Biopython code that builds the backbone (N, CA, C, O; Angstrom):
import numpy as np
from Bio.PDB.StructureBuilder import StructureBuilder

atoms = [
    (1, "UNK", "N", (107.571, 67.510, 20.649)),
    (1, "UNK", "CA", (107.349, 66.081, 20.554)),
    (1, "UNK", "C", (105.859, 65.868, 20.314)),
    (1, "UNK", "O", (105.020, 66.516, 20.939)),
    (2, "UNK", "N", (105.548, 64.971, 19.421)),
    (2, "UNK", "CA", (104.132, 64.807, 19.107)),
    (2, "UNK", "C", (103.407, 64.021, 20.193)),
    (2, "UNK", "O", (104.017, 63.344, 21.021)),
    (3, "UNK", "N", (102.111, 64.136, 20.158)),
    (3, "UNK", "CA", (101.271, 63.574, 21.208)),
    (3, "UNK", "C", (101.345, 62.055, 21.274)),
    (3, "UNK", "O", (101.287, 61.488, 22.365)),
    (4, "UNK", "N", (101.468, 61.396, 20.154)),
    (4, "UNK", "CA", (101.491, 59.944, 20.109)),
    (4, "UNK", "C", (102.717, 59.388, 20.848)),
    (4, "UNK", "O", (102.601, 58.369, 21.529)),
    (5, "UNK", "N", (103.865, 60.017, 20.733)),
    (5, "UNK", "CA", (105.085, 59.530, 21.375)),
    (5, "UNK", "C", (105.052, 59.709, 22.884)),
    (5, "UNK", "O", (105.697, 58.943, 23.600)),
    (6, "UNK", "N", (104.326, 60.689, 23.386)),
    (6, "UNK", "CA", (104.297, 60.935, 24.831)),
    (6, "UNK", "C", (103.060, 60.361, 25.497)),
    (6, "UNK", "O", (102.904, 60.469, 26.713)),
    (7, "UNK", "N", (102.196, 59.762, 24.730)),
    (7, "UNK", "CA", (100.946, 59.247, 25.280)),
    (7, "UNK", "C", (101.231, 58.147, 26.309)),
    (7, "UNK", "O", (101.981, 57.210, 26.035)),
    (8, "UNK", "N", (100.626, 58.273, 27.488)),
    (8, "UNK", "CA", (100.804, 57.280, 28.538)),
    (8, "UNK", "C", (102.021, 57.543, 29.403)),
    (8, "UNK", "O", (102.257, 56.806, 30.360)),
    (9, "UNK", "N", (102.803, 58.573, 29.096)),
    (9, "UNK", "CA", (103.978, 58.903, 29.886)),
    (9, "UNK", "C", (103.822, 60.320, 30.429)),
    (9, "UNK", "O", (103.198, 61.177, 29.804)),
    (10, "UNK", "N", (104.391, 60.541, 31.584)),
    (10, "UNK", "CA", (104.329, 61.884, 32.145)),
    (10, "UNK", "C", (105.401, 62.773, 31.536)),
    (10, "UNK", "O", (105.195, 63.972, 31.348)),
    (11, "UNK", "N", (106.565, 62.169, 31.226)),
    (11, "UNK", "CA", (107.660, 62.930, 30.631)),
    (11, "UNK", "C", (108.150, 62.183, 29.403)),
    (11, "UNK", "O", (108.111, 60.953, 29.382)),
    (12, "UNK", "N", (108.600, 62.877, 28.404)),
    (12, "UNK", "CA", (109.189, 62.171, 27.263)),
    (12, "UNK", "C", (110.535, 61.562, 27.668)),
    (12, "UNK", "O", (111.238, 62.099, 28.523)),
    (13, "UNK", "N", (110.886, 60.421, 27.033)),
    (13, "UNK", "CA", (112.169, 59.783, 27.313)),
    (13, "UNK", "C", (113.299, 60.669, 26.844)),
    (13, "UNK", "O", (113.212, 61.314, 25.799)),
    (14, "UNK", "N", (114.364, 60.694, 27.631)),
    (14, "UNK", "CA", (115.553, 61.417, 27.228)),
    (14, "UNK", "C", (116.507, 60.435, 26.577)),
    (14, "UNK", "O", (116.584, 59.273, 26.974)),
    (15, "UNK", "N", (117.218, 60.897, 25.596)),
    (15, "UNK", "CA", (118.224, 60.048, 24.970)),
    (15, "UNK", "C", (119.380, 59.891, 25.937)),
    (15, "UNK", "O", (119.810, 60.847, 26.583)),
    (16, "UNK", "N", (119.876, 58.657, 26.022)),
    (16, "UNK", "CA", (121.002, 58.397, 26.920)),
    (16, "UNK", "C", (122.293, 58.698, 26.207)),
    (16, "UNK", "O", (122.381, 58.604, 24.982)),
    (17, "UNK", "N", (123.260, 59.048, 26.953)),
    (17, "UNK", "CA", (124.574, 59.345, 26.432)),
    (17, "UNK", "C", (125.262, 58.032, 26.058)),
    (17, "UNK", "O", (125.322, 57.117, 26.880)),
    (18, "UNK", "N", (125.778, 57.925, 24.848)),
    (18, "UNK", "CA", (126.429, 56.700, 24.380)),
    (18, "UNK", "C", (127.670, 56.393, 25.206)),
    (18, "UNK", "O", (127.980, 55.224, 25.436)),
    (19, "UNK", "N", (128.385, 57.418, 25.656)),
    (19, "UNK", "CA", (129.578, 57.194, 26.474)),
    (19, "UNK", "C", (129.215, 56.570, 27.814)),
    (19, "UNK", "O", (129.938, 55.712, 28.321)),
    (20, "UNK", "N", (128.097, 57.000, 28.387)),
    (20, "UNK", "CA", (127.641, 56.445, 29.659)),
    (20, "UNK", "C", (127.244, 54.982, 29.468)),
    (20, "UNK", "O", (127.601, 54.132, 30.283)),
    (21, "UNK", "N", (126.507, 54.685, 28.394)),
    (21, "UNK", "CA", (126.105, 53.304, 28.121)),
    (21, "UNK", "C", (127.324, 52.400, 27.961)),
    (21, "UNK", "O", (127.360, 51.293, 28.499)),
    (22, "UNK", "N", (128.324, 52.880, 27.217)),
    (22, "UNK", "CA", (129.530, 52.089, 27.004)),
    (22, "UNK", "C", (130.273, 51.887, 28.321)),
    (22, "UNK", "O", (130.771, 50.792, 28.583)),
    (23, "UNK", "N", (130.356, 52.912, 29.143)),
    (23, "UNK", "CA", (131.025, 52.801, 30.433)),
    (23, "UNK", "C", (130.300, 51.806, 31.341)),
    (23, "UNK", "O", (130.936, 51.024, 32.048)),
    (24, "UNK", "N", (128.977, 51.841, 31.316)),
    (24, "UNK", "CA", (128.201, 50.886, 32.122)),
    (24, "UNK", "C", (128.410, 49.467, 31.636)),
    (24, "UNK", "O", (128.549, 48.550, 32.445)),
    (25, "UNK", "N", (128.434, 49.272, 30.317)),
    (25, "UNK", "CA", (128.674, 47.929, 29.767)),
    (25, "UNK", "C", (130.066, 47.430, 30.142)),
    (25, "UNK", "O", (130.238, 46.265, 30.501)),
    (26, "UNK", "N", (131.058, 48.315, 30.058)),
    (26, "UNK", "CA", (132.418, 47.922, 30.421)),
    (26, "UNK", "C", (132.520, 47.591, 31.906)),
    (26, "UNK", "O", (133.195, 46.633, 32.284)),
    (27, "UNK", "N", (131.857, 48.373, 32.743)),
    (27, "UNK", "CA", (131.857, 48.092, 34.181)),
    (27, "UNK", "C", (131.175, 46.763, 34.477)),
    (27, "UNK", "O", (131.633, 45.998, 35.325)),
    (28, "UNK", "N", (130.082, 46.492, 33.777)),
    (28, "UNK", "CA", (129.371, 45.219, 33.974)),
    (28, "UNK", "C", (130.228, 44.049, 33.509)),
    (28, "UNK", "O", (130.259, 43.006, 34.162)),
    (29, "UNK", "N", (130.921, 44.211, 32.392)),
    (29, "UNK", "CA", (131.794, 43.159, 31.893)),
    (29, "UNK", "C", (132.949, 42.905, 32.857)),
    (29, "UNK", "O", (133.318, 41.758, 33.111)),
    (30, "UNK", "N", (133.509, 43.974, 33.384)),
    (30, "UNK", "CA", (134.601, 43.839, 34.346)),
    (30, "UNK", "C", (134.110, 43.145, 35.624)),
    (30, "UNK", "O", (134.812, 42.298, 36.178)),
    (31, "UNK", "N", (132.921, 43.497, 36.086)),
    (31, "UNK", "CA", (132.356, 42.852, 37.269)),
    (31, "UNK", "C", (132.102, 41.376, 37.013)),
    (31, "UNK", "O", (132.317, 40.545, 37.894)),
    (32, "UNK", "N", (131.646, 41.047, 35.813)),
    (32, "UNK", "CA", (131.407, 39.645, 35.454)),
    (32, "UNK", "C", (132.715, 38.861, 35.466)),
    (32, "UNK", "O", (132.758, 37.736, 35.963)),
    (33, "UNK", "N", (133.778, 39.444, 34.924)),
    (33, "UNK", "CA", (135.079, 38.769, 34.911)),
    (33, "UNK", "C", (135.601, 38.539, 36.329)),
    (33, "UNK", "O", (136.113, 37.462, 36.634)),
    (34, "UNK", "N", (135.474, 39.534, 37.185)),
    (34, "UNK", "CA", (135.922, 39.401, 38.573)),
    (34, "UNK", "C", (135.117, 38.311, 39.281)),
    (34, "UNK", "O", (135.669, 37.509, 40.035)),
    (35, "UNK", "N", (133.811, 38.291, 39.029)),
    (35, "UNK", "CA", (132.945, 37.282, 39.643)),
    (35, "UNK", "C", (133.319, 35.881, 39.170)),
    (35, "UNK", "O", (133.392, 34.952, 39.975)),
    (36, "UNK", "N", (133.555, 35.724, 37.864)),
    (36, "UNK", "CA", (133.932, 34.419, 37.329)),
    (36, "UNK", "C", (135.263, 33.950, 37.914)),
    (36, "UNK", "O", (135.420, 32.771, 38.231)),
    (37, "UNK", "N", (136.216, 34.865, 38.057)),
    (37, "UNK", "CA", (137.519, 34.521, 38.642)),
    (37, "UNK", "C", (137.344, 34.067, 40.087)),
    (37, "UNK", "O", (137.961, 33.089, 40.508)),
    (38, "UNK", "N", (136.508, 34.771, 40.848)),
    (38, "UNK", "CA", (136.273, 34.401, 42.245)),
    (38, "UNK", "C", (135.613, 33.031, 42.334)),
    (38, "UNK", "O", (135.952, 32.233, 43.208)),
    (39, "UNK", "N", (134.680, 32.758, 41.441)),
    (39, "UNK", "CA", (134.007, 31.451, 41.434)),
    (39, "UNK", "C", (135.013, 30.338, 41.145)),
    (39, "UNK", "O", (134.997, 29.297, 41.803)),
    (40, "UNK", "N", (135.888, 30.559, 40.159)),
    (40, "UNK", "CA", (136.904, 29.541, 39.843)),
    (40, "UNK", "C", (137.822, 29.298, 41.034)),
    (40, "UNK", "O", (138.146, 28.151, 41.344)),
    (41, "UNK", "N", (138.243, 30.367, 41.703)),
    (41, "UNK", "CA", (139.129, 30.205, 42.858)),
    (41, "UNK", "C", (138.437, 29.472, 43.991)),
    (41, "UNK", "O", (139.048, 28.637, 44.657)),
    (42, "UNK", "N", (137.172, 29.774, 44.214)),
    (42, "UNK", "CA", (136.440, 29.068, 45.271)),
    (42, "UNK", "C", (136.253, 27.602, 44.929)),
    (42, "UNK", "O", (136.299, 26.752, 45.819)),
    (43, "UNK", "N", (136.044, 27.287, 43.657)),
    (43, "UNK", "CA", (135.927, 25.890, 43.252)),
    (43, "UNK", "C", (137.229, 25.141, 43.502)),
    (43, "UNK", "O", (137.215, 24.007, 43.980)),
    (44, "UNK", "N", (138.350, 25.772, 43.180)),
    (44, "UNK", "CA", (139.652, 25.148, 43.439)),
    (44, "UNK", "C", (139.851, 24.959, 44.936)),
    (44, "UNK", "O", (140.304, 23.903, 45.379)),
    (45, "UNK", "N", (139.516, 25.975, 45.710)),
    (45, "UNK", "CA", (139.654, 25.876, 47.167)),
    (45, "UNK", "C", (138.787, 24.751, 47.721)),
    (45, "UNK", "O", (139.202, 24.033, 48.631)),
    (46, "UNK", "N", (137.602, 24.599, 47.183)),
    (46, "UNK", "CA", (136.716, 23.521, 47.632)),
    (46, "UNK", "C", (137.353, 22.158, 47.387)),
    (46, "UNK", "O", (137.288, 21.281, 48.248)),
    (47, "UNK", "N", (137.964, 21.973, 46.228)),
    (47, "UNK", "CA", (138.624, 20.702, 45.932)),
    (47, "UNK", "C", (139.844, 20.490, 46.819)),
    (47, "UNK", "O", (140.122, 19.361, 47.223)),
    (48, "UNK", "N", (140.569, 21.548, 47.127)),
    (48, "UNK", "CA", (141.736, 21.433, 48.013)),
    (48, "UNK", "C", (141.293, 20.999, 49.407)),
    (48, "UNK", "O", (141.903, 20.117, 50.011)),
    (49, "UNK", "N", (140.231, 21.620, 49.915)),
    (49, "UNK", "CA", (139.717, 21.252, 51.239)),
    (49, "UNK", "C", (139.224, 19.812, 51.231)),
    (49, "UNK", "O", (139.475, 19.060, 52.172)),
    (50, "UNK", "N", (138.526, 19.432, 50.173)),
    (50, "UNK", "CA", (138.037, 18.052, 50.064)),
    (50, "UNK", "C", (139.209, 17.072, 50.057)),
    (50, "UNK", "O", (139.173, 16.058, 50.755)),
    (51, "UNK", "N", (140.246, 17.368, 49.274)),
    (51, "UNK", "CA", (141.421, 16.494, 49.205)),
    (51, "UNK", "C", (142.144, 16.412, 50.537)),
    (51, "UNK", "O", (142.583, 15.335, 50.941)),
    (52, "UNK", "N", (142.272, 17.544, 51.222)),
    (52, "UNK", "CA", (142.923, 17.540, 52.534)),
    (52, "UNK", "C", (142.128, 16.687, 53.521)),
    (52, "UNK", "O", (142.714, 15.961, 54.324)),
    (53, "UNK", "N", (140.820, 16.767, 53.468)),
    (53, "UNK", "CA", (139.983, 15.935, 54.342)),
    (53, "UNK", "C", (140.161, 14.458, 54.035)),
    (53, "UNK", "O", (140.221, 13.633, 54.946)),
    (54, "UNK", "N", (140.245, 14.125, 52.755)),
    (54, "UNK", "CA", (140.443, 12.723, 52.376)),
    (54, "UNK", "C", (141.804, 12.217, 52.859)),
    (54, "UNK", "O", (141.915, 11.096, 53.355)),
    (55, "UNK", "N", (142.834, 13.046, 52.711)),
    (55, "UNK", "CA", (144.166, 12.634, 53.187)),
    (55, "UNK", "C", (144.194, 12.472, 54.703)),
    (55, "UNK", "O", (144.803, 11.534, 55.219)),
    (56, "UNK", "N", (143.547, 13.368, 55.403)),
    (56, "UNK", "CA", (143.493, 13.259, 56.863)),
    (56, "UNK", "C", (142.729, 12.009, 57.286)),
    (56, "UNK", "O", (143.109, 11.343, 58.249)),
    (57, "UNK", "N", (141.655, 11.691, 56.567)),
    (57, "UNK", "CA", (140.891, 10.481, 56.889)),
    (57, "UNK", "C", (141.733, 9.232, 56.641)),
    (57, "UNK", "O", (141.684, 8.279, 57.419)),
    (58, "UNK", "N", (142.502, 9.242, 55.558)),
    (58, "UNK", "CA", (143.358, 8.084, 55.279)),
    (58, "UNK", "C", (144.462, 7.947, 56.329)),
    (58, "UNK", "O", (144.777, 6.839, 56.762)),
    (59, "UNK", "N", (145.045, 9.071, 56.734)),
    (59, "UNK", "CA", (146.090, 9.020, 57.757)),
    (59, "UNK", "C", (145.516, 8.554, 59.088)),
    (59, "UNK", "O", (146.123, 7.739, 59.783)),
    (60, "UNK", "N", (144.349, 9.070, 59.437)),
    (60, "UNK", "CA", (143.695, 8.627, 60.675)),
    (60, "UNK", "C", (143.322, 7.157, 60.610)),
    (60, "UNK", "O", (143.460, 6.428, 61.592)),
    (61, "UNK", "N", (142.846, 6.721, 59.443)),
    (61, "UNK", "CA", (142.519, 5.299, 59.268)),
    (61, "UNK", "C", (143.741, 4.417, 59.386)),
    (61, "UNK", "O", (143.672, 3.320, 59.939)),
    (62, "UNK", "N", (144.862, 4.893, 58.866)),
    (62, "UNK", "CA", (146.110, 4.122, 58.979)),
    (62, "UNK", "C", (146.540, 4.005, 60.434)),
    (62, "UNK", "O", (146.984, 2.947, 60.880)),
    (63, "UNK", "N", (146.405, 5.100, 61.166)),
    (63, "UNK", "CA", (146.769, 5.080, 62.585)),
    (63, "UNK", "C", (145.871, 4.113, 63.364)),
    (63, "UNK", "O", (146.356, 3.329, 64.180)),
    (64, "UNK", "N", (144.573, 4.174, 63.109)),
    (64, "UNK", "CA", (143.633, 3.263, 63.780)),
    (64, "UNK", "C", (143.941, 1.814, 63.398)),
    (64, "UNK", "O", (143.934, 0.931, 64.256)),
    (65, "UNK", "N", (144.209, 1.573, 62.130)),
    (65, "UNK", "CA", (144.500, 0.208, 61.682)),
    (65, "UNK", "C", (145.788, -0.309, 62.314)),
    (65, "UNK", "O", (145.870, -1.475, 62.698)),
    (66, "UNK", "N", (146.778, 0.544, 62.421)),
    (66, "UNK", "CA", (148.046, 0.139, 63.027)),
    (66, "UNK", "C", (147.859, -0.209, 64.499)),
    (66, "UNK", "O", (148.382, -1.218, 64.971)),
    (67, "UNK", "N", (147.108, 0.631, 65.233)),
    (67, "UNK", "CA", (146.867, 0.371, 66.652)),
    (67, "UNK", "C", (146.015, -0.882, 66.826)),
    (67, "UNK", "O", (146.336, -1.738, 67.652)),
    (68, "UNK", "N", (144.934, -0.999, 66.059)),
    (68, "UNK", "CA", (144.042, -2.154, 66.203)),
    (68, "UNK", "C", (144.722, -3.444, 65.747)),
    (68, "UNK", "O", (144.499, -4.508, 66.324)),
    (69, "UNK", "N", (145.545, -3.341, 64.716)),
    (69, "UNK", "CA", (146.259, -4.535, 64.248)),
    (69, "UNK", "C", (147.244, -5.033, 65.291)),
    (69, "UNK", "O", (147.421, -6.240, 65.458)),
    (70, "UNK", "N", (147.879, -4.119, 65.985)),
    (70, "UNK", "CA", (148.878, -4.508, 66.989)),
    (70, "UNK", "C", (148.221, -5.032, 68.259)),
    (70, "UNK", "O", (148.721, -5.973, 68.874)),
    (71, "UNK", "N", (147.086, -4.420, 68.660)),
    (71, "UNK", "CA", (146.489, -4.814, 69.941)),
    (71, "UNK", "C", (145.485, -5.948, 69.804)),
    (71, "UNK", "O", (145.504, -6.874, 70.614)),
    (72, "UNK", "N", (144.621, -5.906, 68.819)),
    (72, "UNK", "CA", (143.548, -6.897, 68.705)),
    (72, "UNK", "C", (143.892, -7.994, 67.707)),
    (72, "UNK", "O", (143.376, -9.108, 67.799)),
    (73, "UNK", "N", (144.760, -7.679, 66.754)),
    (73, "UNK", "CA", (145.134, -8.680, 65.769)),
    (73, "UNK", "C", (144.275, -8.641, 64.518)),
    (73, "UNK", "O", (144.239, -9.615, 63.767)),
    (74, "UNK", "N", (143.584, -7.538, 64.281)),
    (74, "UNK", "CA", (142.766, -7.412, 63.071)),
    (74, "UNK", "C", (143.654, -7.194, 61.855)),
    (74, "UNK", "O", (144.801, -6.762, 61.972)),
    (75, "UNK", "N", (143.106, -7.499, 60.692)),
    (75, "UNK", "CA", (143.810, -7.268, 59.437)),
    (75, "UNK", "C", (143.998, -5.758, 59.245)),
    (75, "UNK", "O", (143.037, -4.992, 59.321)),
    (76, "UNK", "N", (145.225, -5.345, 59.001)),
    (76, "UNK", "CA", (145.528, -3.917, 58.894)),
    (76, "UNK", "C", (144.841, -3.311, 57.670)),
    (76, "UNK", "O", (144.271, -2.224, 57.762)),
    (77, "UNK", "N", (144.884, -3.989, 56.538)),
    (77, "UNK", "CA", (144.310, -3.434, 55.310)),
    (77, "UNK", "C", (142.810, -3.217, 55.438)),
    (77, "UNK", "O", (142.322, -2.133, 55.117)),
    (78, "UNK", "N", (142.071, -4.213, 55.895)),
    (78, "UNK", "CA", (140.611, -4.072, 56.022)),
    (78, "UNK", "C", (140.254, -3.043, 57.085)),
    (78, "UNK", "O", (139.328, -2.256, 56.888)),
    (79, "UNK", "N", (140.960, -3.033, 58.194)),
    (79, "UNK", "CA", (140.709, -2.052, 59.245)),
    (79, "UNK", "C", (140.996, -0.641, 58.731)),
    (79, "UNK", "O", (140.267, 0.299, 59.045)),
    (80, "UNK", "N", (142.056, -0.498, 57.943)),
    (80, "UNK", "CA", (142.411, 0.806, 57.384)),
    (80, "UNK", "C", (141.303, 1.309, 56.453)),
    (80, "UNK", "O", (140.923, 2.479, 56.511)),
    (81, "UNK", "N", (140.798, 0.439, 55.611)),
    (81, "UNK", "CA", (139.728, 0.831, 54.677)),
    (81, "UNK", "C", (138.485, 1.254, 55.443)),
    (81, "UNK", "O", (137.923, 2.314, 55.169)),
    (82, "UNK", "N", (138.051, 0.447, 56.392)),
    (82, "UNK", "CA", (136.831, 0.746, 57.146)),
    (82, "UNK", "C", (137.005, 2.019, 57.977)),
    (82, "UNK", "O", (136.124, 2.878, 57.989)),
    (83, "UNK", "N", (138.133, 2.138, 58.665)),
    (83, "UNK", "CA", (138.366, 3.316, 59.516)),
    (83, "UNK", "C", (138.462, 4.584, 58.670)),
    (83, "UNK", "O", (137.926, 5.623, 59.055)),
    (84, "UNK", "N", (139.133, 4.511, 57.529)),
    (84, "UNK", "CA", (139.243, 5.686, 56.657)),
    (84, "UNK", "C", (137.880, 6.122, 56.143)),
    (84, "UNK", "O", (137.573, 7.313, 56.113)),
    (85, "UNK", "N", (137.071, 5.164, 55.742)),
    (85, "UNK", "CA", (135.726, 5.505, 55.252)),
    (85, "UNK", "C", (134.893, 6.128, 56.365)),
    (85, "UNK", "O", (134.199, 7.120, 56.143)),
    (86, "UNK", "N", (134.961, 5.551, 57.555)),
    (86, "UNK", "CA", (134.187, 6.116, 58.668)),
    (86, "UNK", "C", (134.669, 7.525, 59.019)),
    (86, "UNK", "O", (133.861, 8.413, 59.288)),
    (87, "UNK", "N", (135.980, 7.721, 59.015)),
    (87, "UNK", "CA", (136.521, 9.036, 59.350)),
    (87, "UNK", "C", (136.232, 10.082, 58.271)),
    (87, "UNK", "O", (136.287, 11.280, 58.548)),
    (88, "UNK", "N", (135.928, 9.648, 57.055)),
    (88, "UNK", "CA", (135.607, 10.589, 55.984)),
    (88, "UNK", "C", (134.102, 10.775, 55.828)),
    (88, "UNK", "O", (133.631, 11.895, 55.626)),
    (89, "UNK", "N", (133.355, 9.697, 55.920)),
    (89, "UNK", "CA", (131.910, 9.745, 55.656)),
    (89, "UNK", "C", (131.146, 10.379, 56.814)),
    (89, "UNK", "O", (130.249, 11.188, 56.575)),
    (90, "UNK", "N", (131.464, 10.046, 58.038)),
    (90, "UNK", "CA", (130.700, 10.574, 59.176)),
    (90, "UNK", "C", (130.825, 12.092, 59.288)),
    (90, "UNK", "O", (129.796, 12.763, 59.365)),
    (91, "UNK", "N", (132.039, 12.676, 59.302)),
    (91, "UNK", "CA", (132.101, 14.141, 59.356)),
    (91, "UNK", "C", (131.521, 14.794, 58.094)),
    (91, "UNK", "O", (130.877, 15.840, 58.173)),
    (92, "UNK", "N", (131.751, 14.175, 56.939)),
    (92, "UNK", "CA", (131.194, 14.723, 55.696)),
    (92, "UNK", "C", (129.675, 14.705, 55.706)),
    (92, "UNK", "O", (129.034, 15.670, 55.292)),
    (93, "UNK", "N", (129.104, 13.610, 56.176)),
    (93, "UNK", "CA", (127.644, 13.532, 56.275)),
    (93, "UNK", "C", (127.083, 14.551, 57.255)),
    (93, "UNK", "O", (126.049, 15.167, 56.998)),
    (94, "UNK", "N", (127.771, 14.725, 58.381)),
    (94, "UNK", "CA", (127.330, 15.730, 59.353)),
    (94, "UNK", "C", (127.398, 17.136, 58.754)),
    (94, "UNK", "O", (126.514, 17.957, 58.994)),
    (95, "UNK", "N", (128.444, 17.412, 57.976)),
    (95, "UNK", "CA", (128.574, 18.731, 57.336)),
    (95, "UNK", "C", (127.476, 18.951, 56.308)),
    (95, "UNK", "O", (126.912, 20.043, 56.231)),
    (96, "UNK", "N", (127.165, 17.934, 55.520)),
    (96, "UNK", "CA", (126.102, 18.057, 54.511)),
    (96, "UNK", "C", (124.756, 18.280, 55.186)),
    (96, "UNK", "O", (123.968, 19.107, 54.728)),
    (97, "UNK", "N", (124.483, 17.559, 56.261)),
    (97, "UNK", "CA", (123.224, 17.750, 56.989)),
    (97, "UNK", "C", (123.129, 19.168, 57.529)),
    (97, "UNK", "O", (122.070, 19.788, 57.440)),
    (98, "UNK", "N", (124.219, 19.694, 58.089)),
    (98, "UNK", "CA", (124.228, 21.054, 58.621)),
    (98, "UNK", "C", (124.031, 22.085, 57.514)),
    (98, "UNK", "O", (123.310, 23.064, 57.703)),
    (99, "UNK", "N", (124.660, 21.877, 56.372)),
    (99, "UNK", "CA", (124.502, 22.807, 55.243)),
    (99, "UNK", "C", (123.057, 22.835, 54.781)),
    (99, "UNK", "O", (122.499, 23.910, 54.557)),
    (100, "UNK", "N", (122.446, 21.673, 54.636)),
    (100, "UNK", "CA", (121.038, 21.623, 54.198)),
    (100, "UNK", "C", (120.111, 22.246, 55.225)),
    (100, "UNK", "O", (119.142, 22.914, 54.865)),
    (101, "UNK", "N", (120.402, 22.031, 56.503)),
    (101, "UNK", "CA", (119.602, 22.640, 57.567)),
    (101, "UNK", "C", (119.697, 24.164, 57.498)),
    (101, "UNK", "O", (118.690, 24.857, 57.644)),
    (102, "UNK", "N", (120.902, 24.686, 57.278)),
    (102, "UNK", "CA", (121.087, 26.131, 57.152)),
    (102, "UNK", "C", (120.370, 26.685, 55.921)),
    (102, "UNK", "O", (119.790, 27.769, 55.979)),
    (103, "UNK", "N", (120.406, 25.950, 54.809)),
    (103, "UNK", "CA", (119.713, 26.392, 53.593)),
    (103, "UNK", "C", (118.207, 26.459, 53.812)),
    (103, "UNK", "O", (117.551, 27.408, 53.382)),
    (104, "UNK", "N", (117.660, 25.442, 54.487)),
    (104, "UNK", "CA", (116.215, 25.456, 54.774)),
    (104, "UNK", "C", (115.851, 26.625, 55.679)),
    (104, "UNK", "O", (114.837, 27.290, 55.467)),
    (105, "UNK", "N", (116.689, 26.875, 56.698)),
    (105, "UNK", "CA", (116.421, 27.996, 57.611)),
    (105, "UNK", "C", (116.486, 29.323, 56.863)),
    (105, "UNK", "O", (115.684, 30.220, 57.122)),
    (106, "UNK", "N", (117.425, 29.453, 55.944)),
    (106, "UNK", "CA", (117.552, 30.693, 55.160)),
    (106, "UNK", "C", (116.338, 30.886, 54.254)),
    (106, "UNK", "O", (115.834, 32.002, 54.125)),
    (107, "UNK", "N", (115.869, 29.820, 53.632)),
    (107, "UNK", "CA", (114.671, 29.921, 52.788)),
    (107, "UNK", "C", (113.460, 30.321, 53.623)),
    (107, "UNK", "O", (112.644, 31.134, 53.188)),
    (108, "UNK", "N", (113.344, 29.754, 54.817)),
    (108, "UNK", "CA", (112.226, 30.085, 55.701)),
    (108, "UNK", "C", (112.301, 31.546, 56.124)),
    (108, "UNK", "O", (111.289, 32.247, 56.128)),
    (109, "UNK", "N", (113.500, 32.007, 56.480)),
    (109, "UNK", "CA", (113.663, 33.413, 56.849)),
    (109, "UNK", "C", (113.311, 34.337, 55.692)),
    (109, "UNK", "O", (112.652, 35.358, 55.890)),
    (110, "UNK", "N", (113.740, 33.993, 54.508)),
    (110, "UNK", "CA", (113.445, 34.825, 53.336)),
    (110, "UNK", "C", (111.946, 34.830, 53.055)),
    (110, "UNK", "O", (111.375, 35.872, 52.735)),
    (111, "UNK", "N", (111.309, 33.661, 53.175)),
    (111, "UNK", "CA", (109.877, 33.594, 52.934)),
    (111, "UNK", "C", (109.107, 34.396, 53.962)),
    (111, "UNK", "O", (108.158, 35.102, 53.620)),
    (112, "UNK", "N", (109.512, 34.292, 55.237)),
    (112, "UNK", "CA", (108.856, 35.077, 56.294)),
    (112, "UNK", "C", (109.082, 36.560, 56.099)),
    (112, "UNK", "O", (108.177, 37.359, 56.339)),
    (113, "UNK", "N", (110.264, 36.940, 55.671)),
    (113, "UNK", "CA", (110.573, 38.355, 55.458)),
    (113, "UNK", "C", (109.704, 38.914, 54.341)),
    (113, "UNK", "O", (109.181, 40.023, 54.449)),
    (114, "UNK", "N", (109.549, 38.139, 53.261)),
    (114, "UNK", "CA", (108.723, 38.594, 52.130)),
    (114, "UNK", "C", (107.265, 38.698, 52.546)),
    (114, "UNK", "O", (106.592, 39.672, 52.207)),
    (115, "UNK", "N", (106.761, 37.692, 53.289)),
    (115, "UNK", "CA", (105.341, 37.728, 53.678)),
    (115, "UNK", "C", (105.071, 38.818, 54.695)),
    (115, "UNK", "O", (103.981, 39.390, 54.695)),
    (116, "UNK", "N", (106.026, 39.128, 55.565)),
    (116, "UNK", "CA", (105.841, 40.199, 56.539)),
    (116, "UNK", "C", (105.998, 41.568, 55.905)),
    (116, "UNK", "O", (105.413, 42.547, 56.367)),
    (117, "UNK", "N", (106.800, 41.634, 54.831)),
    (117, "UNK", "CA", (107.063, 42.922, 54.182)),
    (117, "UNK", "C", (105.870, 43.381, 53.364)),
    (117, "UNK", "O", (105.587, 44.578, 53.314)),
    (118, "UNK", "N", (105.167, 42.467, 52.726)),
    (118, "UNK", "CA", (104.083, 42.819, 51.814)),
    (118, "UNK", "C", (102.810, 42.852, 52.493)),
    (118, "UNK", "O", (101.785, 43.132, 51.870)),
]
sb = StructureBuilder()
sb.init_structure("model")
sb.init_model(0)
sb.init_chain("A")
sb.init_seg("    ")
for serial, (resi, resn, name, xyz) in enumerate(atoms, 1):
    if name == "N":
        sb.init_residue(resn, " ", resi, " ")
    sb.init_atom(name, np.array(xyz, "f"), 0.0, 1.0, " ", f" {name:<3s}", serial, name[0])
structure = sb.get_structure()
């Protein structure tokens, strides 16, 4: 090998096996497909959980409206709307706050780990 090709390197580059490169590309493509499938399934699961929460909030709101309408004499429809929104928004807001708090804590841990490591 001539001097110009090896200049700046301790060892000359070895040619890679084409079969190995193809196998690595196929493995990477297969991993990408599996990852994409998992992401799609998690997205569907997220919507299912969201829908179940909305249905539970509506059912709970209906129960509250029925009880309040019978005992206090409030309008069932308006009470149902308000109770359903409260039963959906309050737990959802608490979950979002907790998720953001966890994300901030994770970023802080990662930043501290990097600064302590270097």
